[in-house]
C-alpha positions as CSV (number, residue, x, y, z in Angstrom):
1,X,13.5,-45.0,11.7
2,X,15.0,-41.7,9.8
3,X,11.6,-39.5,8.7
4,X,11.9,-38.7,4.6
5,X,11.1,-34.9,4.8
6,X,9.3,-33.2,1.9
7,X,10.1,-29.1,1.7
8,X,8.3,-26.6,-0.2
9,X,9.8,-23.5,-0.7
10,X,7.7,-21.1,0.8
11,X,8.2,-16.8,1.2
12,X,6.4,-14.4,4.0
13,X,7.9,-10.9,3.9
14,X,5.5,-9.7,6.0
15,X,6.7,-7.1,9.0
16,X,5.4,-6.6,12.1
17,X,5.6,-2.8,13.7
18,X,7.3,-2.8,17.1
19,X,4.7,-1.3,19.7
20,X,7.0,0.9,21.3
21,X,7.0,4.4,19.8
22,X,3.9,4.0,17.3
23,X,2.2,7.0,18.0
24,X,6.0,9.0,17.4
25,X,5.7,6.9,14.2
26,X,2.3,8.1,12.7
27,X,3.5,11.5,12.9
28,X,6.8,10.9,11.5
29,X,5.6,9.1,8.5
30,X,3.0,11.8,7.9
31,X,-0.4,9.7,9.2
32,X,-2.7,12.4,10.5
33,X,-5.6,11.5,7.6
34,X,-4.7,8.2,7.4
35,X,-7.6,5.5,9.2
36,X,-7.0,2.9,11.6
37,X,-5.5,0.6,8.6
38,X,-2.2,3.3,8.5
39,X,-1.4,1.9,12.4
40,X,-3.9,3.4,15.3
41,X,-6.4,5.8,13.7
42,X,-10.1,3.8,13.4
43,X,-11.4,3.2,10.1
44,X,-14.5,4.9,8.8
45,X,-16.7,3.0,6.4
46,X,-16.5,5.2,2.9
47,X,-18.6,4.7,-0.1
48,X,-16.9,4.8,-4.0
49,X,-18.8,6.7,-6.4
50,X,-21.6,4.0,-8.3
51,X,-21.7,4.4,-11.7
52,X,-24.0,2.3,-14.3
53,X,-23.1,-1.2,-13.9
54,X,-21.0,-2.1,-17.4
55,X,-22.0,-5.2,-19.4
56,X,-21.1,-8.5,-17.5
57,X,-18.6,-6.9,-15.2
58,X,-19.8,-6.4,-11.3
59,X,-19.4,-3.3,-9.6
60,X,-19.9,-4.5,-6.3
61,X,-15.9,-5.6,-6.3
62,X,-15.7,-1.7,-6.9
63,X,-18.7,-0.5,-4.7
64,X,-19.2,0.2,-0.7
65,X,-22.1,-2.3,0.3
66,X,-24.5,0.5,1.6
67,X,-25.9,-2.6,3.5
68,X,-25.0,-4.9,6.2
69,X,-25.7,-7.8,3.7
70,X,-22.8,-8.8,1.7
71,X,-23.3,-8.1,-2.2
72,X,-24.5,-11.0,-4.3
73,X,-22.3,-12.0,-7.4
74,X,-23.1,-14.6,-9.6
75,X,-20.1,-17.1,-9.3
76,X,-18.4,-15.2,-6.6
77,X,-18.7,-15.3,-3.0
78,X,-18.2,-12.4,-0.7
79,X,-16.3,-12.5,2.7
80,X,-16.0,-9.4,4.8
81,X,-12.8,-8.5,6.5
82,X,-11.9,-6.3,9.4
83,X,-8.7,-4.5,10.4
84,X,-7.4,-5.0,13.5
85,X,-4.3,-2.7,14.9
86,X,-0.7,-2.8,13.0
87,X,-2.8,-2.3,9.7
88,X,-4.1,-6.3,10.1
89,X,-6.3,-7.1,7.4
90,X,-8.2,-10.1,9.4
91,X,-10.5,-12.5,8.4
92,X,-12.7,-14.3,10.3
93,X,-13.1,-18.1,9.6
94,X,-13.8,-21.5,11.2
95,X,-11.3,-24.4,10.9
96,X,-12.5,-27.7,11.7
97,X,-15.8,-26.0,12.9
98,X,-13.8,-23.9,15.3
99,X,-13.8,-20.3,15.2
100,X,-10.4,-18.5,14.0
101,X,-8.7,-15.1,13.3
102,X,-6.2,-15.4,10.5
103,X,-4.1,-12.6,8.8
104,X,-4.9,-12.3,4.7
105,X,-1.3,-11.7,3.8
106,X,-0.6,-12.0,0.0
107,X,3.6,-12.4,1.4
108,X,3.0,-15.8,2.5
109,X,2.7,-18.6,-0.2
110,X,0.4,-21.3,2.1
111,X,-2.1,-21.5,4.9
112,X,0.1,-21.1,8.6
113,X,-0.9,-21.6,11.8
114,X,0.4,-20.9,14.9
115,X,1.3,-24.3,16.8
116,X,-0.8,-23.9,19.9
117,X,-3.8,-22.8,18.2
118,X,-3.8,-25.4,15.8
119,X,-3.6,-28.0,18.4
120,X,-7.0,-26.8,19.5
121,X,-8.3,-26.9,16.5
122,X,-7.2,-30.8,15.9
123,X,-4.8,-29.8,13.2
124,X,-1.8,-31.5,14.2
125,X,1.6,-32.6,12.3
126,X,0.7,-35.2,9.5
127,X,2.5,-38.4,10.1
128,X,2.2,-42.3,9.0
129,X,2.8,-44.4,11.5
130,X,6.7,-43.4,12.2
131,X,8.1,-43.6,8.5
132,X,6.5,-40.2,7.0
133,X,6.7,-36.5,8.1
134,X,5.9,-33.6,5.9
135,X,7.8,-30.4,6.4
136,X,7.3,-26.8,4.6
137,X,10.4,-24.3,4.6
138,X,10.0,-20.8,5.3
139,X,13.0,-18.3,5.6
140,X,15.3,-21.1,6.0
141,X,12.7,-22.4,8.5
142,X,11.4,-26.0,8.8
143,X,8.0,-26.3,9.7
144,X,5.8,-29.1,10.3
145,X,3.0,-29.3,7.9
146,X,-0.6,-30.6,9.4
147,X,-3.8,-31.2,7.7
148,X,-7.0,-29.0,8.3
149,X,-10.2,-31.2,7.6
150,X,-12.0,-28.4,6.8
151,X,-11.6,-23.9,6.8
152,X,-15.0,-22.1,6.0
153,X,-15.1,-17.9,6.0
154,X,-19.2,-16.5,6.2
155,X,-20.5,-19.4,3.6
156,X,-17.8,-19.9,2.0
157,X,-15.8,-23.4,1.8
158,X,-12.7,-23.9,1.1
159,X,-12.7,-27.4,2.0
160,X,-9.8,-29.1,3.2
161,X,-6.1,-27.8,3.1
162,X,-2.7,-28.3,4.3
163,X,-1.7,-26.3,6.8
164,X,2.0,-25.3,7.7
165,X,2.5,-25.1,11.9
166,X,4.7,-22.4,13.1
167,X,5.4,-21.5,17.1
168,X,6.4,-18.1,16.1
169,X,3.1,-16.0,15.0
170,X,2.8,-12.8,16.1
171,X,-0.8,-12.2,17.9
172,X,-2.5,-9.7,19.5
173,X,-4.3,-9.3,22.8
174,X,-8.2,-7.8,21.6
175,X,-9.6,-7.5,18.1
176,X,-5.4,-7.6,16.5
177,X,-5.5,-11.1,17.8
178,X,-4.6,-14.0,15.1
179,X,-4.3,-17.5,14.6
180,X,-2.5,-17.7,11.5
181,X,-2.3,-16.3,7.8
182,X,-4.2,-17.1,5.0
183,X,-1.8,-17.3,2.3
184,X,-1.6,-17.5,-1.6
185,X,-2.6,-21.4,-1.7
186,X,-6.4,-20.4,-1.2
187,X,-6.1,-17.0,-2.1
188,X,-5.3,-17.8,-5.8
189,X,-6.6,-21.1,-5.5
190,X,-10.1,-19.4,-5.8
191,X,-9.0,-16.5,-8.2
192,X,-9.5,-13.7,-5.2
193,X,-10.5,-10.3,-5.7
194,X,-9.7,-8.1,-2.8
195,X,-10.8,-4.8,-2.2
196,X,-8.6,-3.0,0.3
197,X,-11.1,-0.4,0.9
198,X,-14.2,-1.5,0.9
199,X,-13.3,-4.6,3.7
200,X,-14.2,-7.2,1.2
201,X,-12.8,-10.5,-0.2
202,X,-14.8,-12.1,-3.7
203,X,-13.8,-15.8,-4.0
204,X,-14.5,-17.1,-7.6
205,X,-16.9,-20.3,-7.5
206,X,-17.6,-20.6,-11.2
207,X,-13.9,-21.4,-13.2
208,X,-15.6,-21.1,-16.2
209,X,-16.9,-17.7,-15.4
210,X,-14.6,-15.1,-17.4
211,X,-14.5,-11.6,-15.8
212,X,-12.6,-8.7,-16.9
213,X,-12.4,-5.6,-15.0
214,X,-10.5,-3.4,-16.9
215,X,-13.2,-1.8,-18.7
216,X,-15.2,-0.5,-15.3
217,X,-12.0,0.3,-13.4
218,X,-10.9,2.9,-16.1
219,X,-14.5,4.2,-16.2
220,X,-14.1,4.7,-12.5
221,X,-11.0,6.6,-12.8
222,X,-8.9,3.1,-11.6
223,X,-5.2,2.8,-12.9
224,X,-4.2,-0.9,-13.5
225,X,-1.4,-2.2,-13.2
226,X,-0.1,-5.5,-14.2
227,X,0.9,-8.2,-11.3
228,X,4.0,-10.5,-11.8
229,X,4.0,-13.4,-10.0
230,X,7.9,-15.2,-9.7
231,X,8.6,-18.5,-9.6
232,X,8.8,-18.7,-6.0
233,X,5.1,-17.0,-6.3
234,X,5.3,-13.3,-4.8
235,X,3.4,-11.0,-6.5
236,X,5.1,-7.7,-7.8
237,X,4.7,-4.5,-9.6
238,X,6.8,-2.2,-11.5
239,X,7.8,1.4,-9.5
240,X,9.7,4.3,-10.4
241,X,11.5,7.0,-7.8
242,X,13.5,9.7,-9.7
243,X,12.8,8.2,-12.9
244,X,14.7,5.1,-11.5
245,X,12.7,2.0,-12.2
246,X,12.3,-0.8,-8.9
247,X,9.5,-3.2,-8.3
248,X,7.7,-3.7,-4.8
249,X,6.1,-6.7,-3.0
250,X,2.7,-6.7,-2.7
251,X,1.8,-8.1,0.5
252,X,-1.5,-7.3,2.3
253,X,0.7,-8.7,5.5
254,X,2.9,-5.9,5.6
255,X,1.6,-2.7,7.9
256,X,3.7,0.2,6.5
257,X,4.8,0.5,2.6
258,X,8.8,0.3,3.2
259,X,11.7,0.6,0.8
260,X,15.4,-0.5,1.3
261,X,17.9,2.0,2.1
262,X,20.3,0.9,-0.4
263,X,17.6,2.4,-2.8
264,X,17.2,5.9,-1.7
265,X,21.1,5.9,-0.8
266,X,21.4,5.8,-4.3
267,X,18.7,8.3,-4.6
268,X,20.1,10.6,-2.8
269,X,16.7,10.6,-0.5
270,X,17.5,11.3,3.1
271,X,15.5,10.0,5.6
272,X,15.2,11.2,9.6
273,X,15.8,8.2,12.4
274,X,12.1,6.9,14.4
275,X,11.9,4.9,17.3
276,X,10.4,1.9,15.7
277,X,11.6,-1.2,14.7
278,X,10.0,-4.3,12.7
279,X,10.2,-7.6,13.2
280,X,10.2,-9.8,9.8
281,X,9.2,-13.6,9.7
282,X,12.4,-14.8,9.8
283,X,13.0,-13.1,13.1
284,X,15.0,-10.3,11.5
285,X,14.7,-6.8,13.9
286,X,15.6,-4.0,11.5
287,X,14.9,0.1,12.8
288,X,12.6,2.1,10.6
289,X,13.4,5.7,9.1
290,X,11.0,7.7,7.3
291,X,12.1,9.7,4.5
292,X,9.7,11.8,2.2
293,X,9.0,10.9,-1.8
294,X,7.1,13.2,-4.0
295,X,7.5,11.3,-6.7
296,X,6.7,7.9,-6.6
297,X,5.0,6.1,-9.4
298,X,3.5,2.4,-9.2
299,X,2.9,1.1,-12.6
300,X,1.8,4.7,-14.4
301,X,-0.1,5.6,-11.2
302,X,1.4,8.9,-9.3
303,X,1.0,8.1,-5.4
304,X,0.5,11.5,-3.2
305,X,3.5,13.0,-1.7
306,X,4.0,11.1,1.4
307,X,6.6,9.3,4.0
308,X,7.6,6.4,3.9
309,X,9.0,4.0,6.0
310,X,13.0,3.1,5.0
311,X,15.3,0.0,6.6
312,X,17.9,-2.4,5.6
313,X,15.6,-5.3,4.0
314,X,16.7,-8.6,4.5
315,X,17.5,-10.4,1.8
316,X,14.8,-12.9,1.7
317,X,13.1,-10.2,1.1
318,X,14.6,-8.6,-1.5
319,X,15.3,-11.5,-3.8
320,X,12.2,-12.6,-4.3
321,X,13.2,-15.9,-6.6
322,X,15.3,-14.3,-9.7
323,X,13.5,-11.1,-9.2
324,X,15.0,-8.5,-6.7
325,X,12.7,-5.7,-5.3
326,X,13.5,-3.0,-3.6
327,X,10.7,-2.5,-1.4
328,X,7.3,-3.8,-0.2
329,X,3.9,-2.5,-0.5
330,X,1.8,-2.3,2.6
331,X,-1.4,-1.8,3.7
332,X,-1.2,1.7,4.6
333,X,-0.4,2.7,0.9
334,X,-3.3,-0.2,-0.3
335,X,-5.8,1.6,1.7
336,X,-5.0,5.2,0.8
337,X,-4.8,4.2,-2.5
338,X,-8.5,2.3,-3.0
339,X,-6.1,-1.1,-4.1
340,X,-7.9,-3.8,-5.5
341,X,-5.8,-6.8,-6.2
342,X,-7.4,-9.2,-8.8
343,X,-5.5,-12.2,-8.9
344,X,-8.1,-13.7,-11.6
345,X,-7.0,-10.9,-14.2
346,X,-3.1,-10.3,-12.0
347,X,-3.7,-7.2,-11.8
348,X,-3.4,-4.3,-9.3
349,X,-6.3,-1.8,-9.2
350,X,-5.1,2.1,-7.7
351,X,-6.7,5.5,-7.7
């Protein structure tokens, strides 16, 4: 009998930098002082200045733990992540009791697994006899949906979850290997607070607990930028270059901050070629250039002068529902600017 398909609109705009020419690209983008999170250099543990705890606001979200034990925060569970090659923020998890590595990706709207890896975890396409098969649509591609009976990370239990199964999950050997993507269905569902610098993610257990990070963020000289969630689930923030307003997609799965070349051409910003290409989730590949920007502002935060990636971004990345974006805010900039992504208060904090 003909299968009935249920399509769910998903987005996954993360790009993978082709390994050929990585060191050239790092030089071209001026990455001499960046940690391993910026492509190839090793990340060292850093501590952020600790001030007095303000009333009711957990400072451990802002400060790096000096101990091997995870910070204890009432109403929250903390989970460590680590950075692999190509700026991958990786969370070690267990799926149905089996170990796995997931890319933490705010540019993807749901949990996605490599189909082969999913098979080994006991996750297979959902079906009821021969009459029902569920599909999700990601960038125009129908993906079968399975069901993970149990997903845990450290002491955090996420319970059961639907999983999109994709045969083209990019993975590397060694510490960079990933079995899939941890998307916004998990991150937003548990009101995650992601500290890109200290490599900790806090998941909310007590949904009644109210926490306002803005006051302690201000005391730590962070700038608050409101996050906007589009109707397709995409997260974006306002930015400006040469005073020209635009929006950036906040994407922890994107390894380098990249702007659309059309914007730079309209502003008269020249770019230089590199020998690097970016591969997007849709299979699209584009060459990446490099361009110097001295006056980039994200909200009211002035980003230090730097070189950024420039390419012809595919339309699925540029058009996020009714929101037109001009670039992707990736992990290199998020790390350098001490980004904290607060999916409870829907704010991005930069310093």
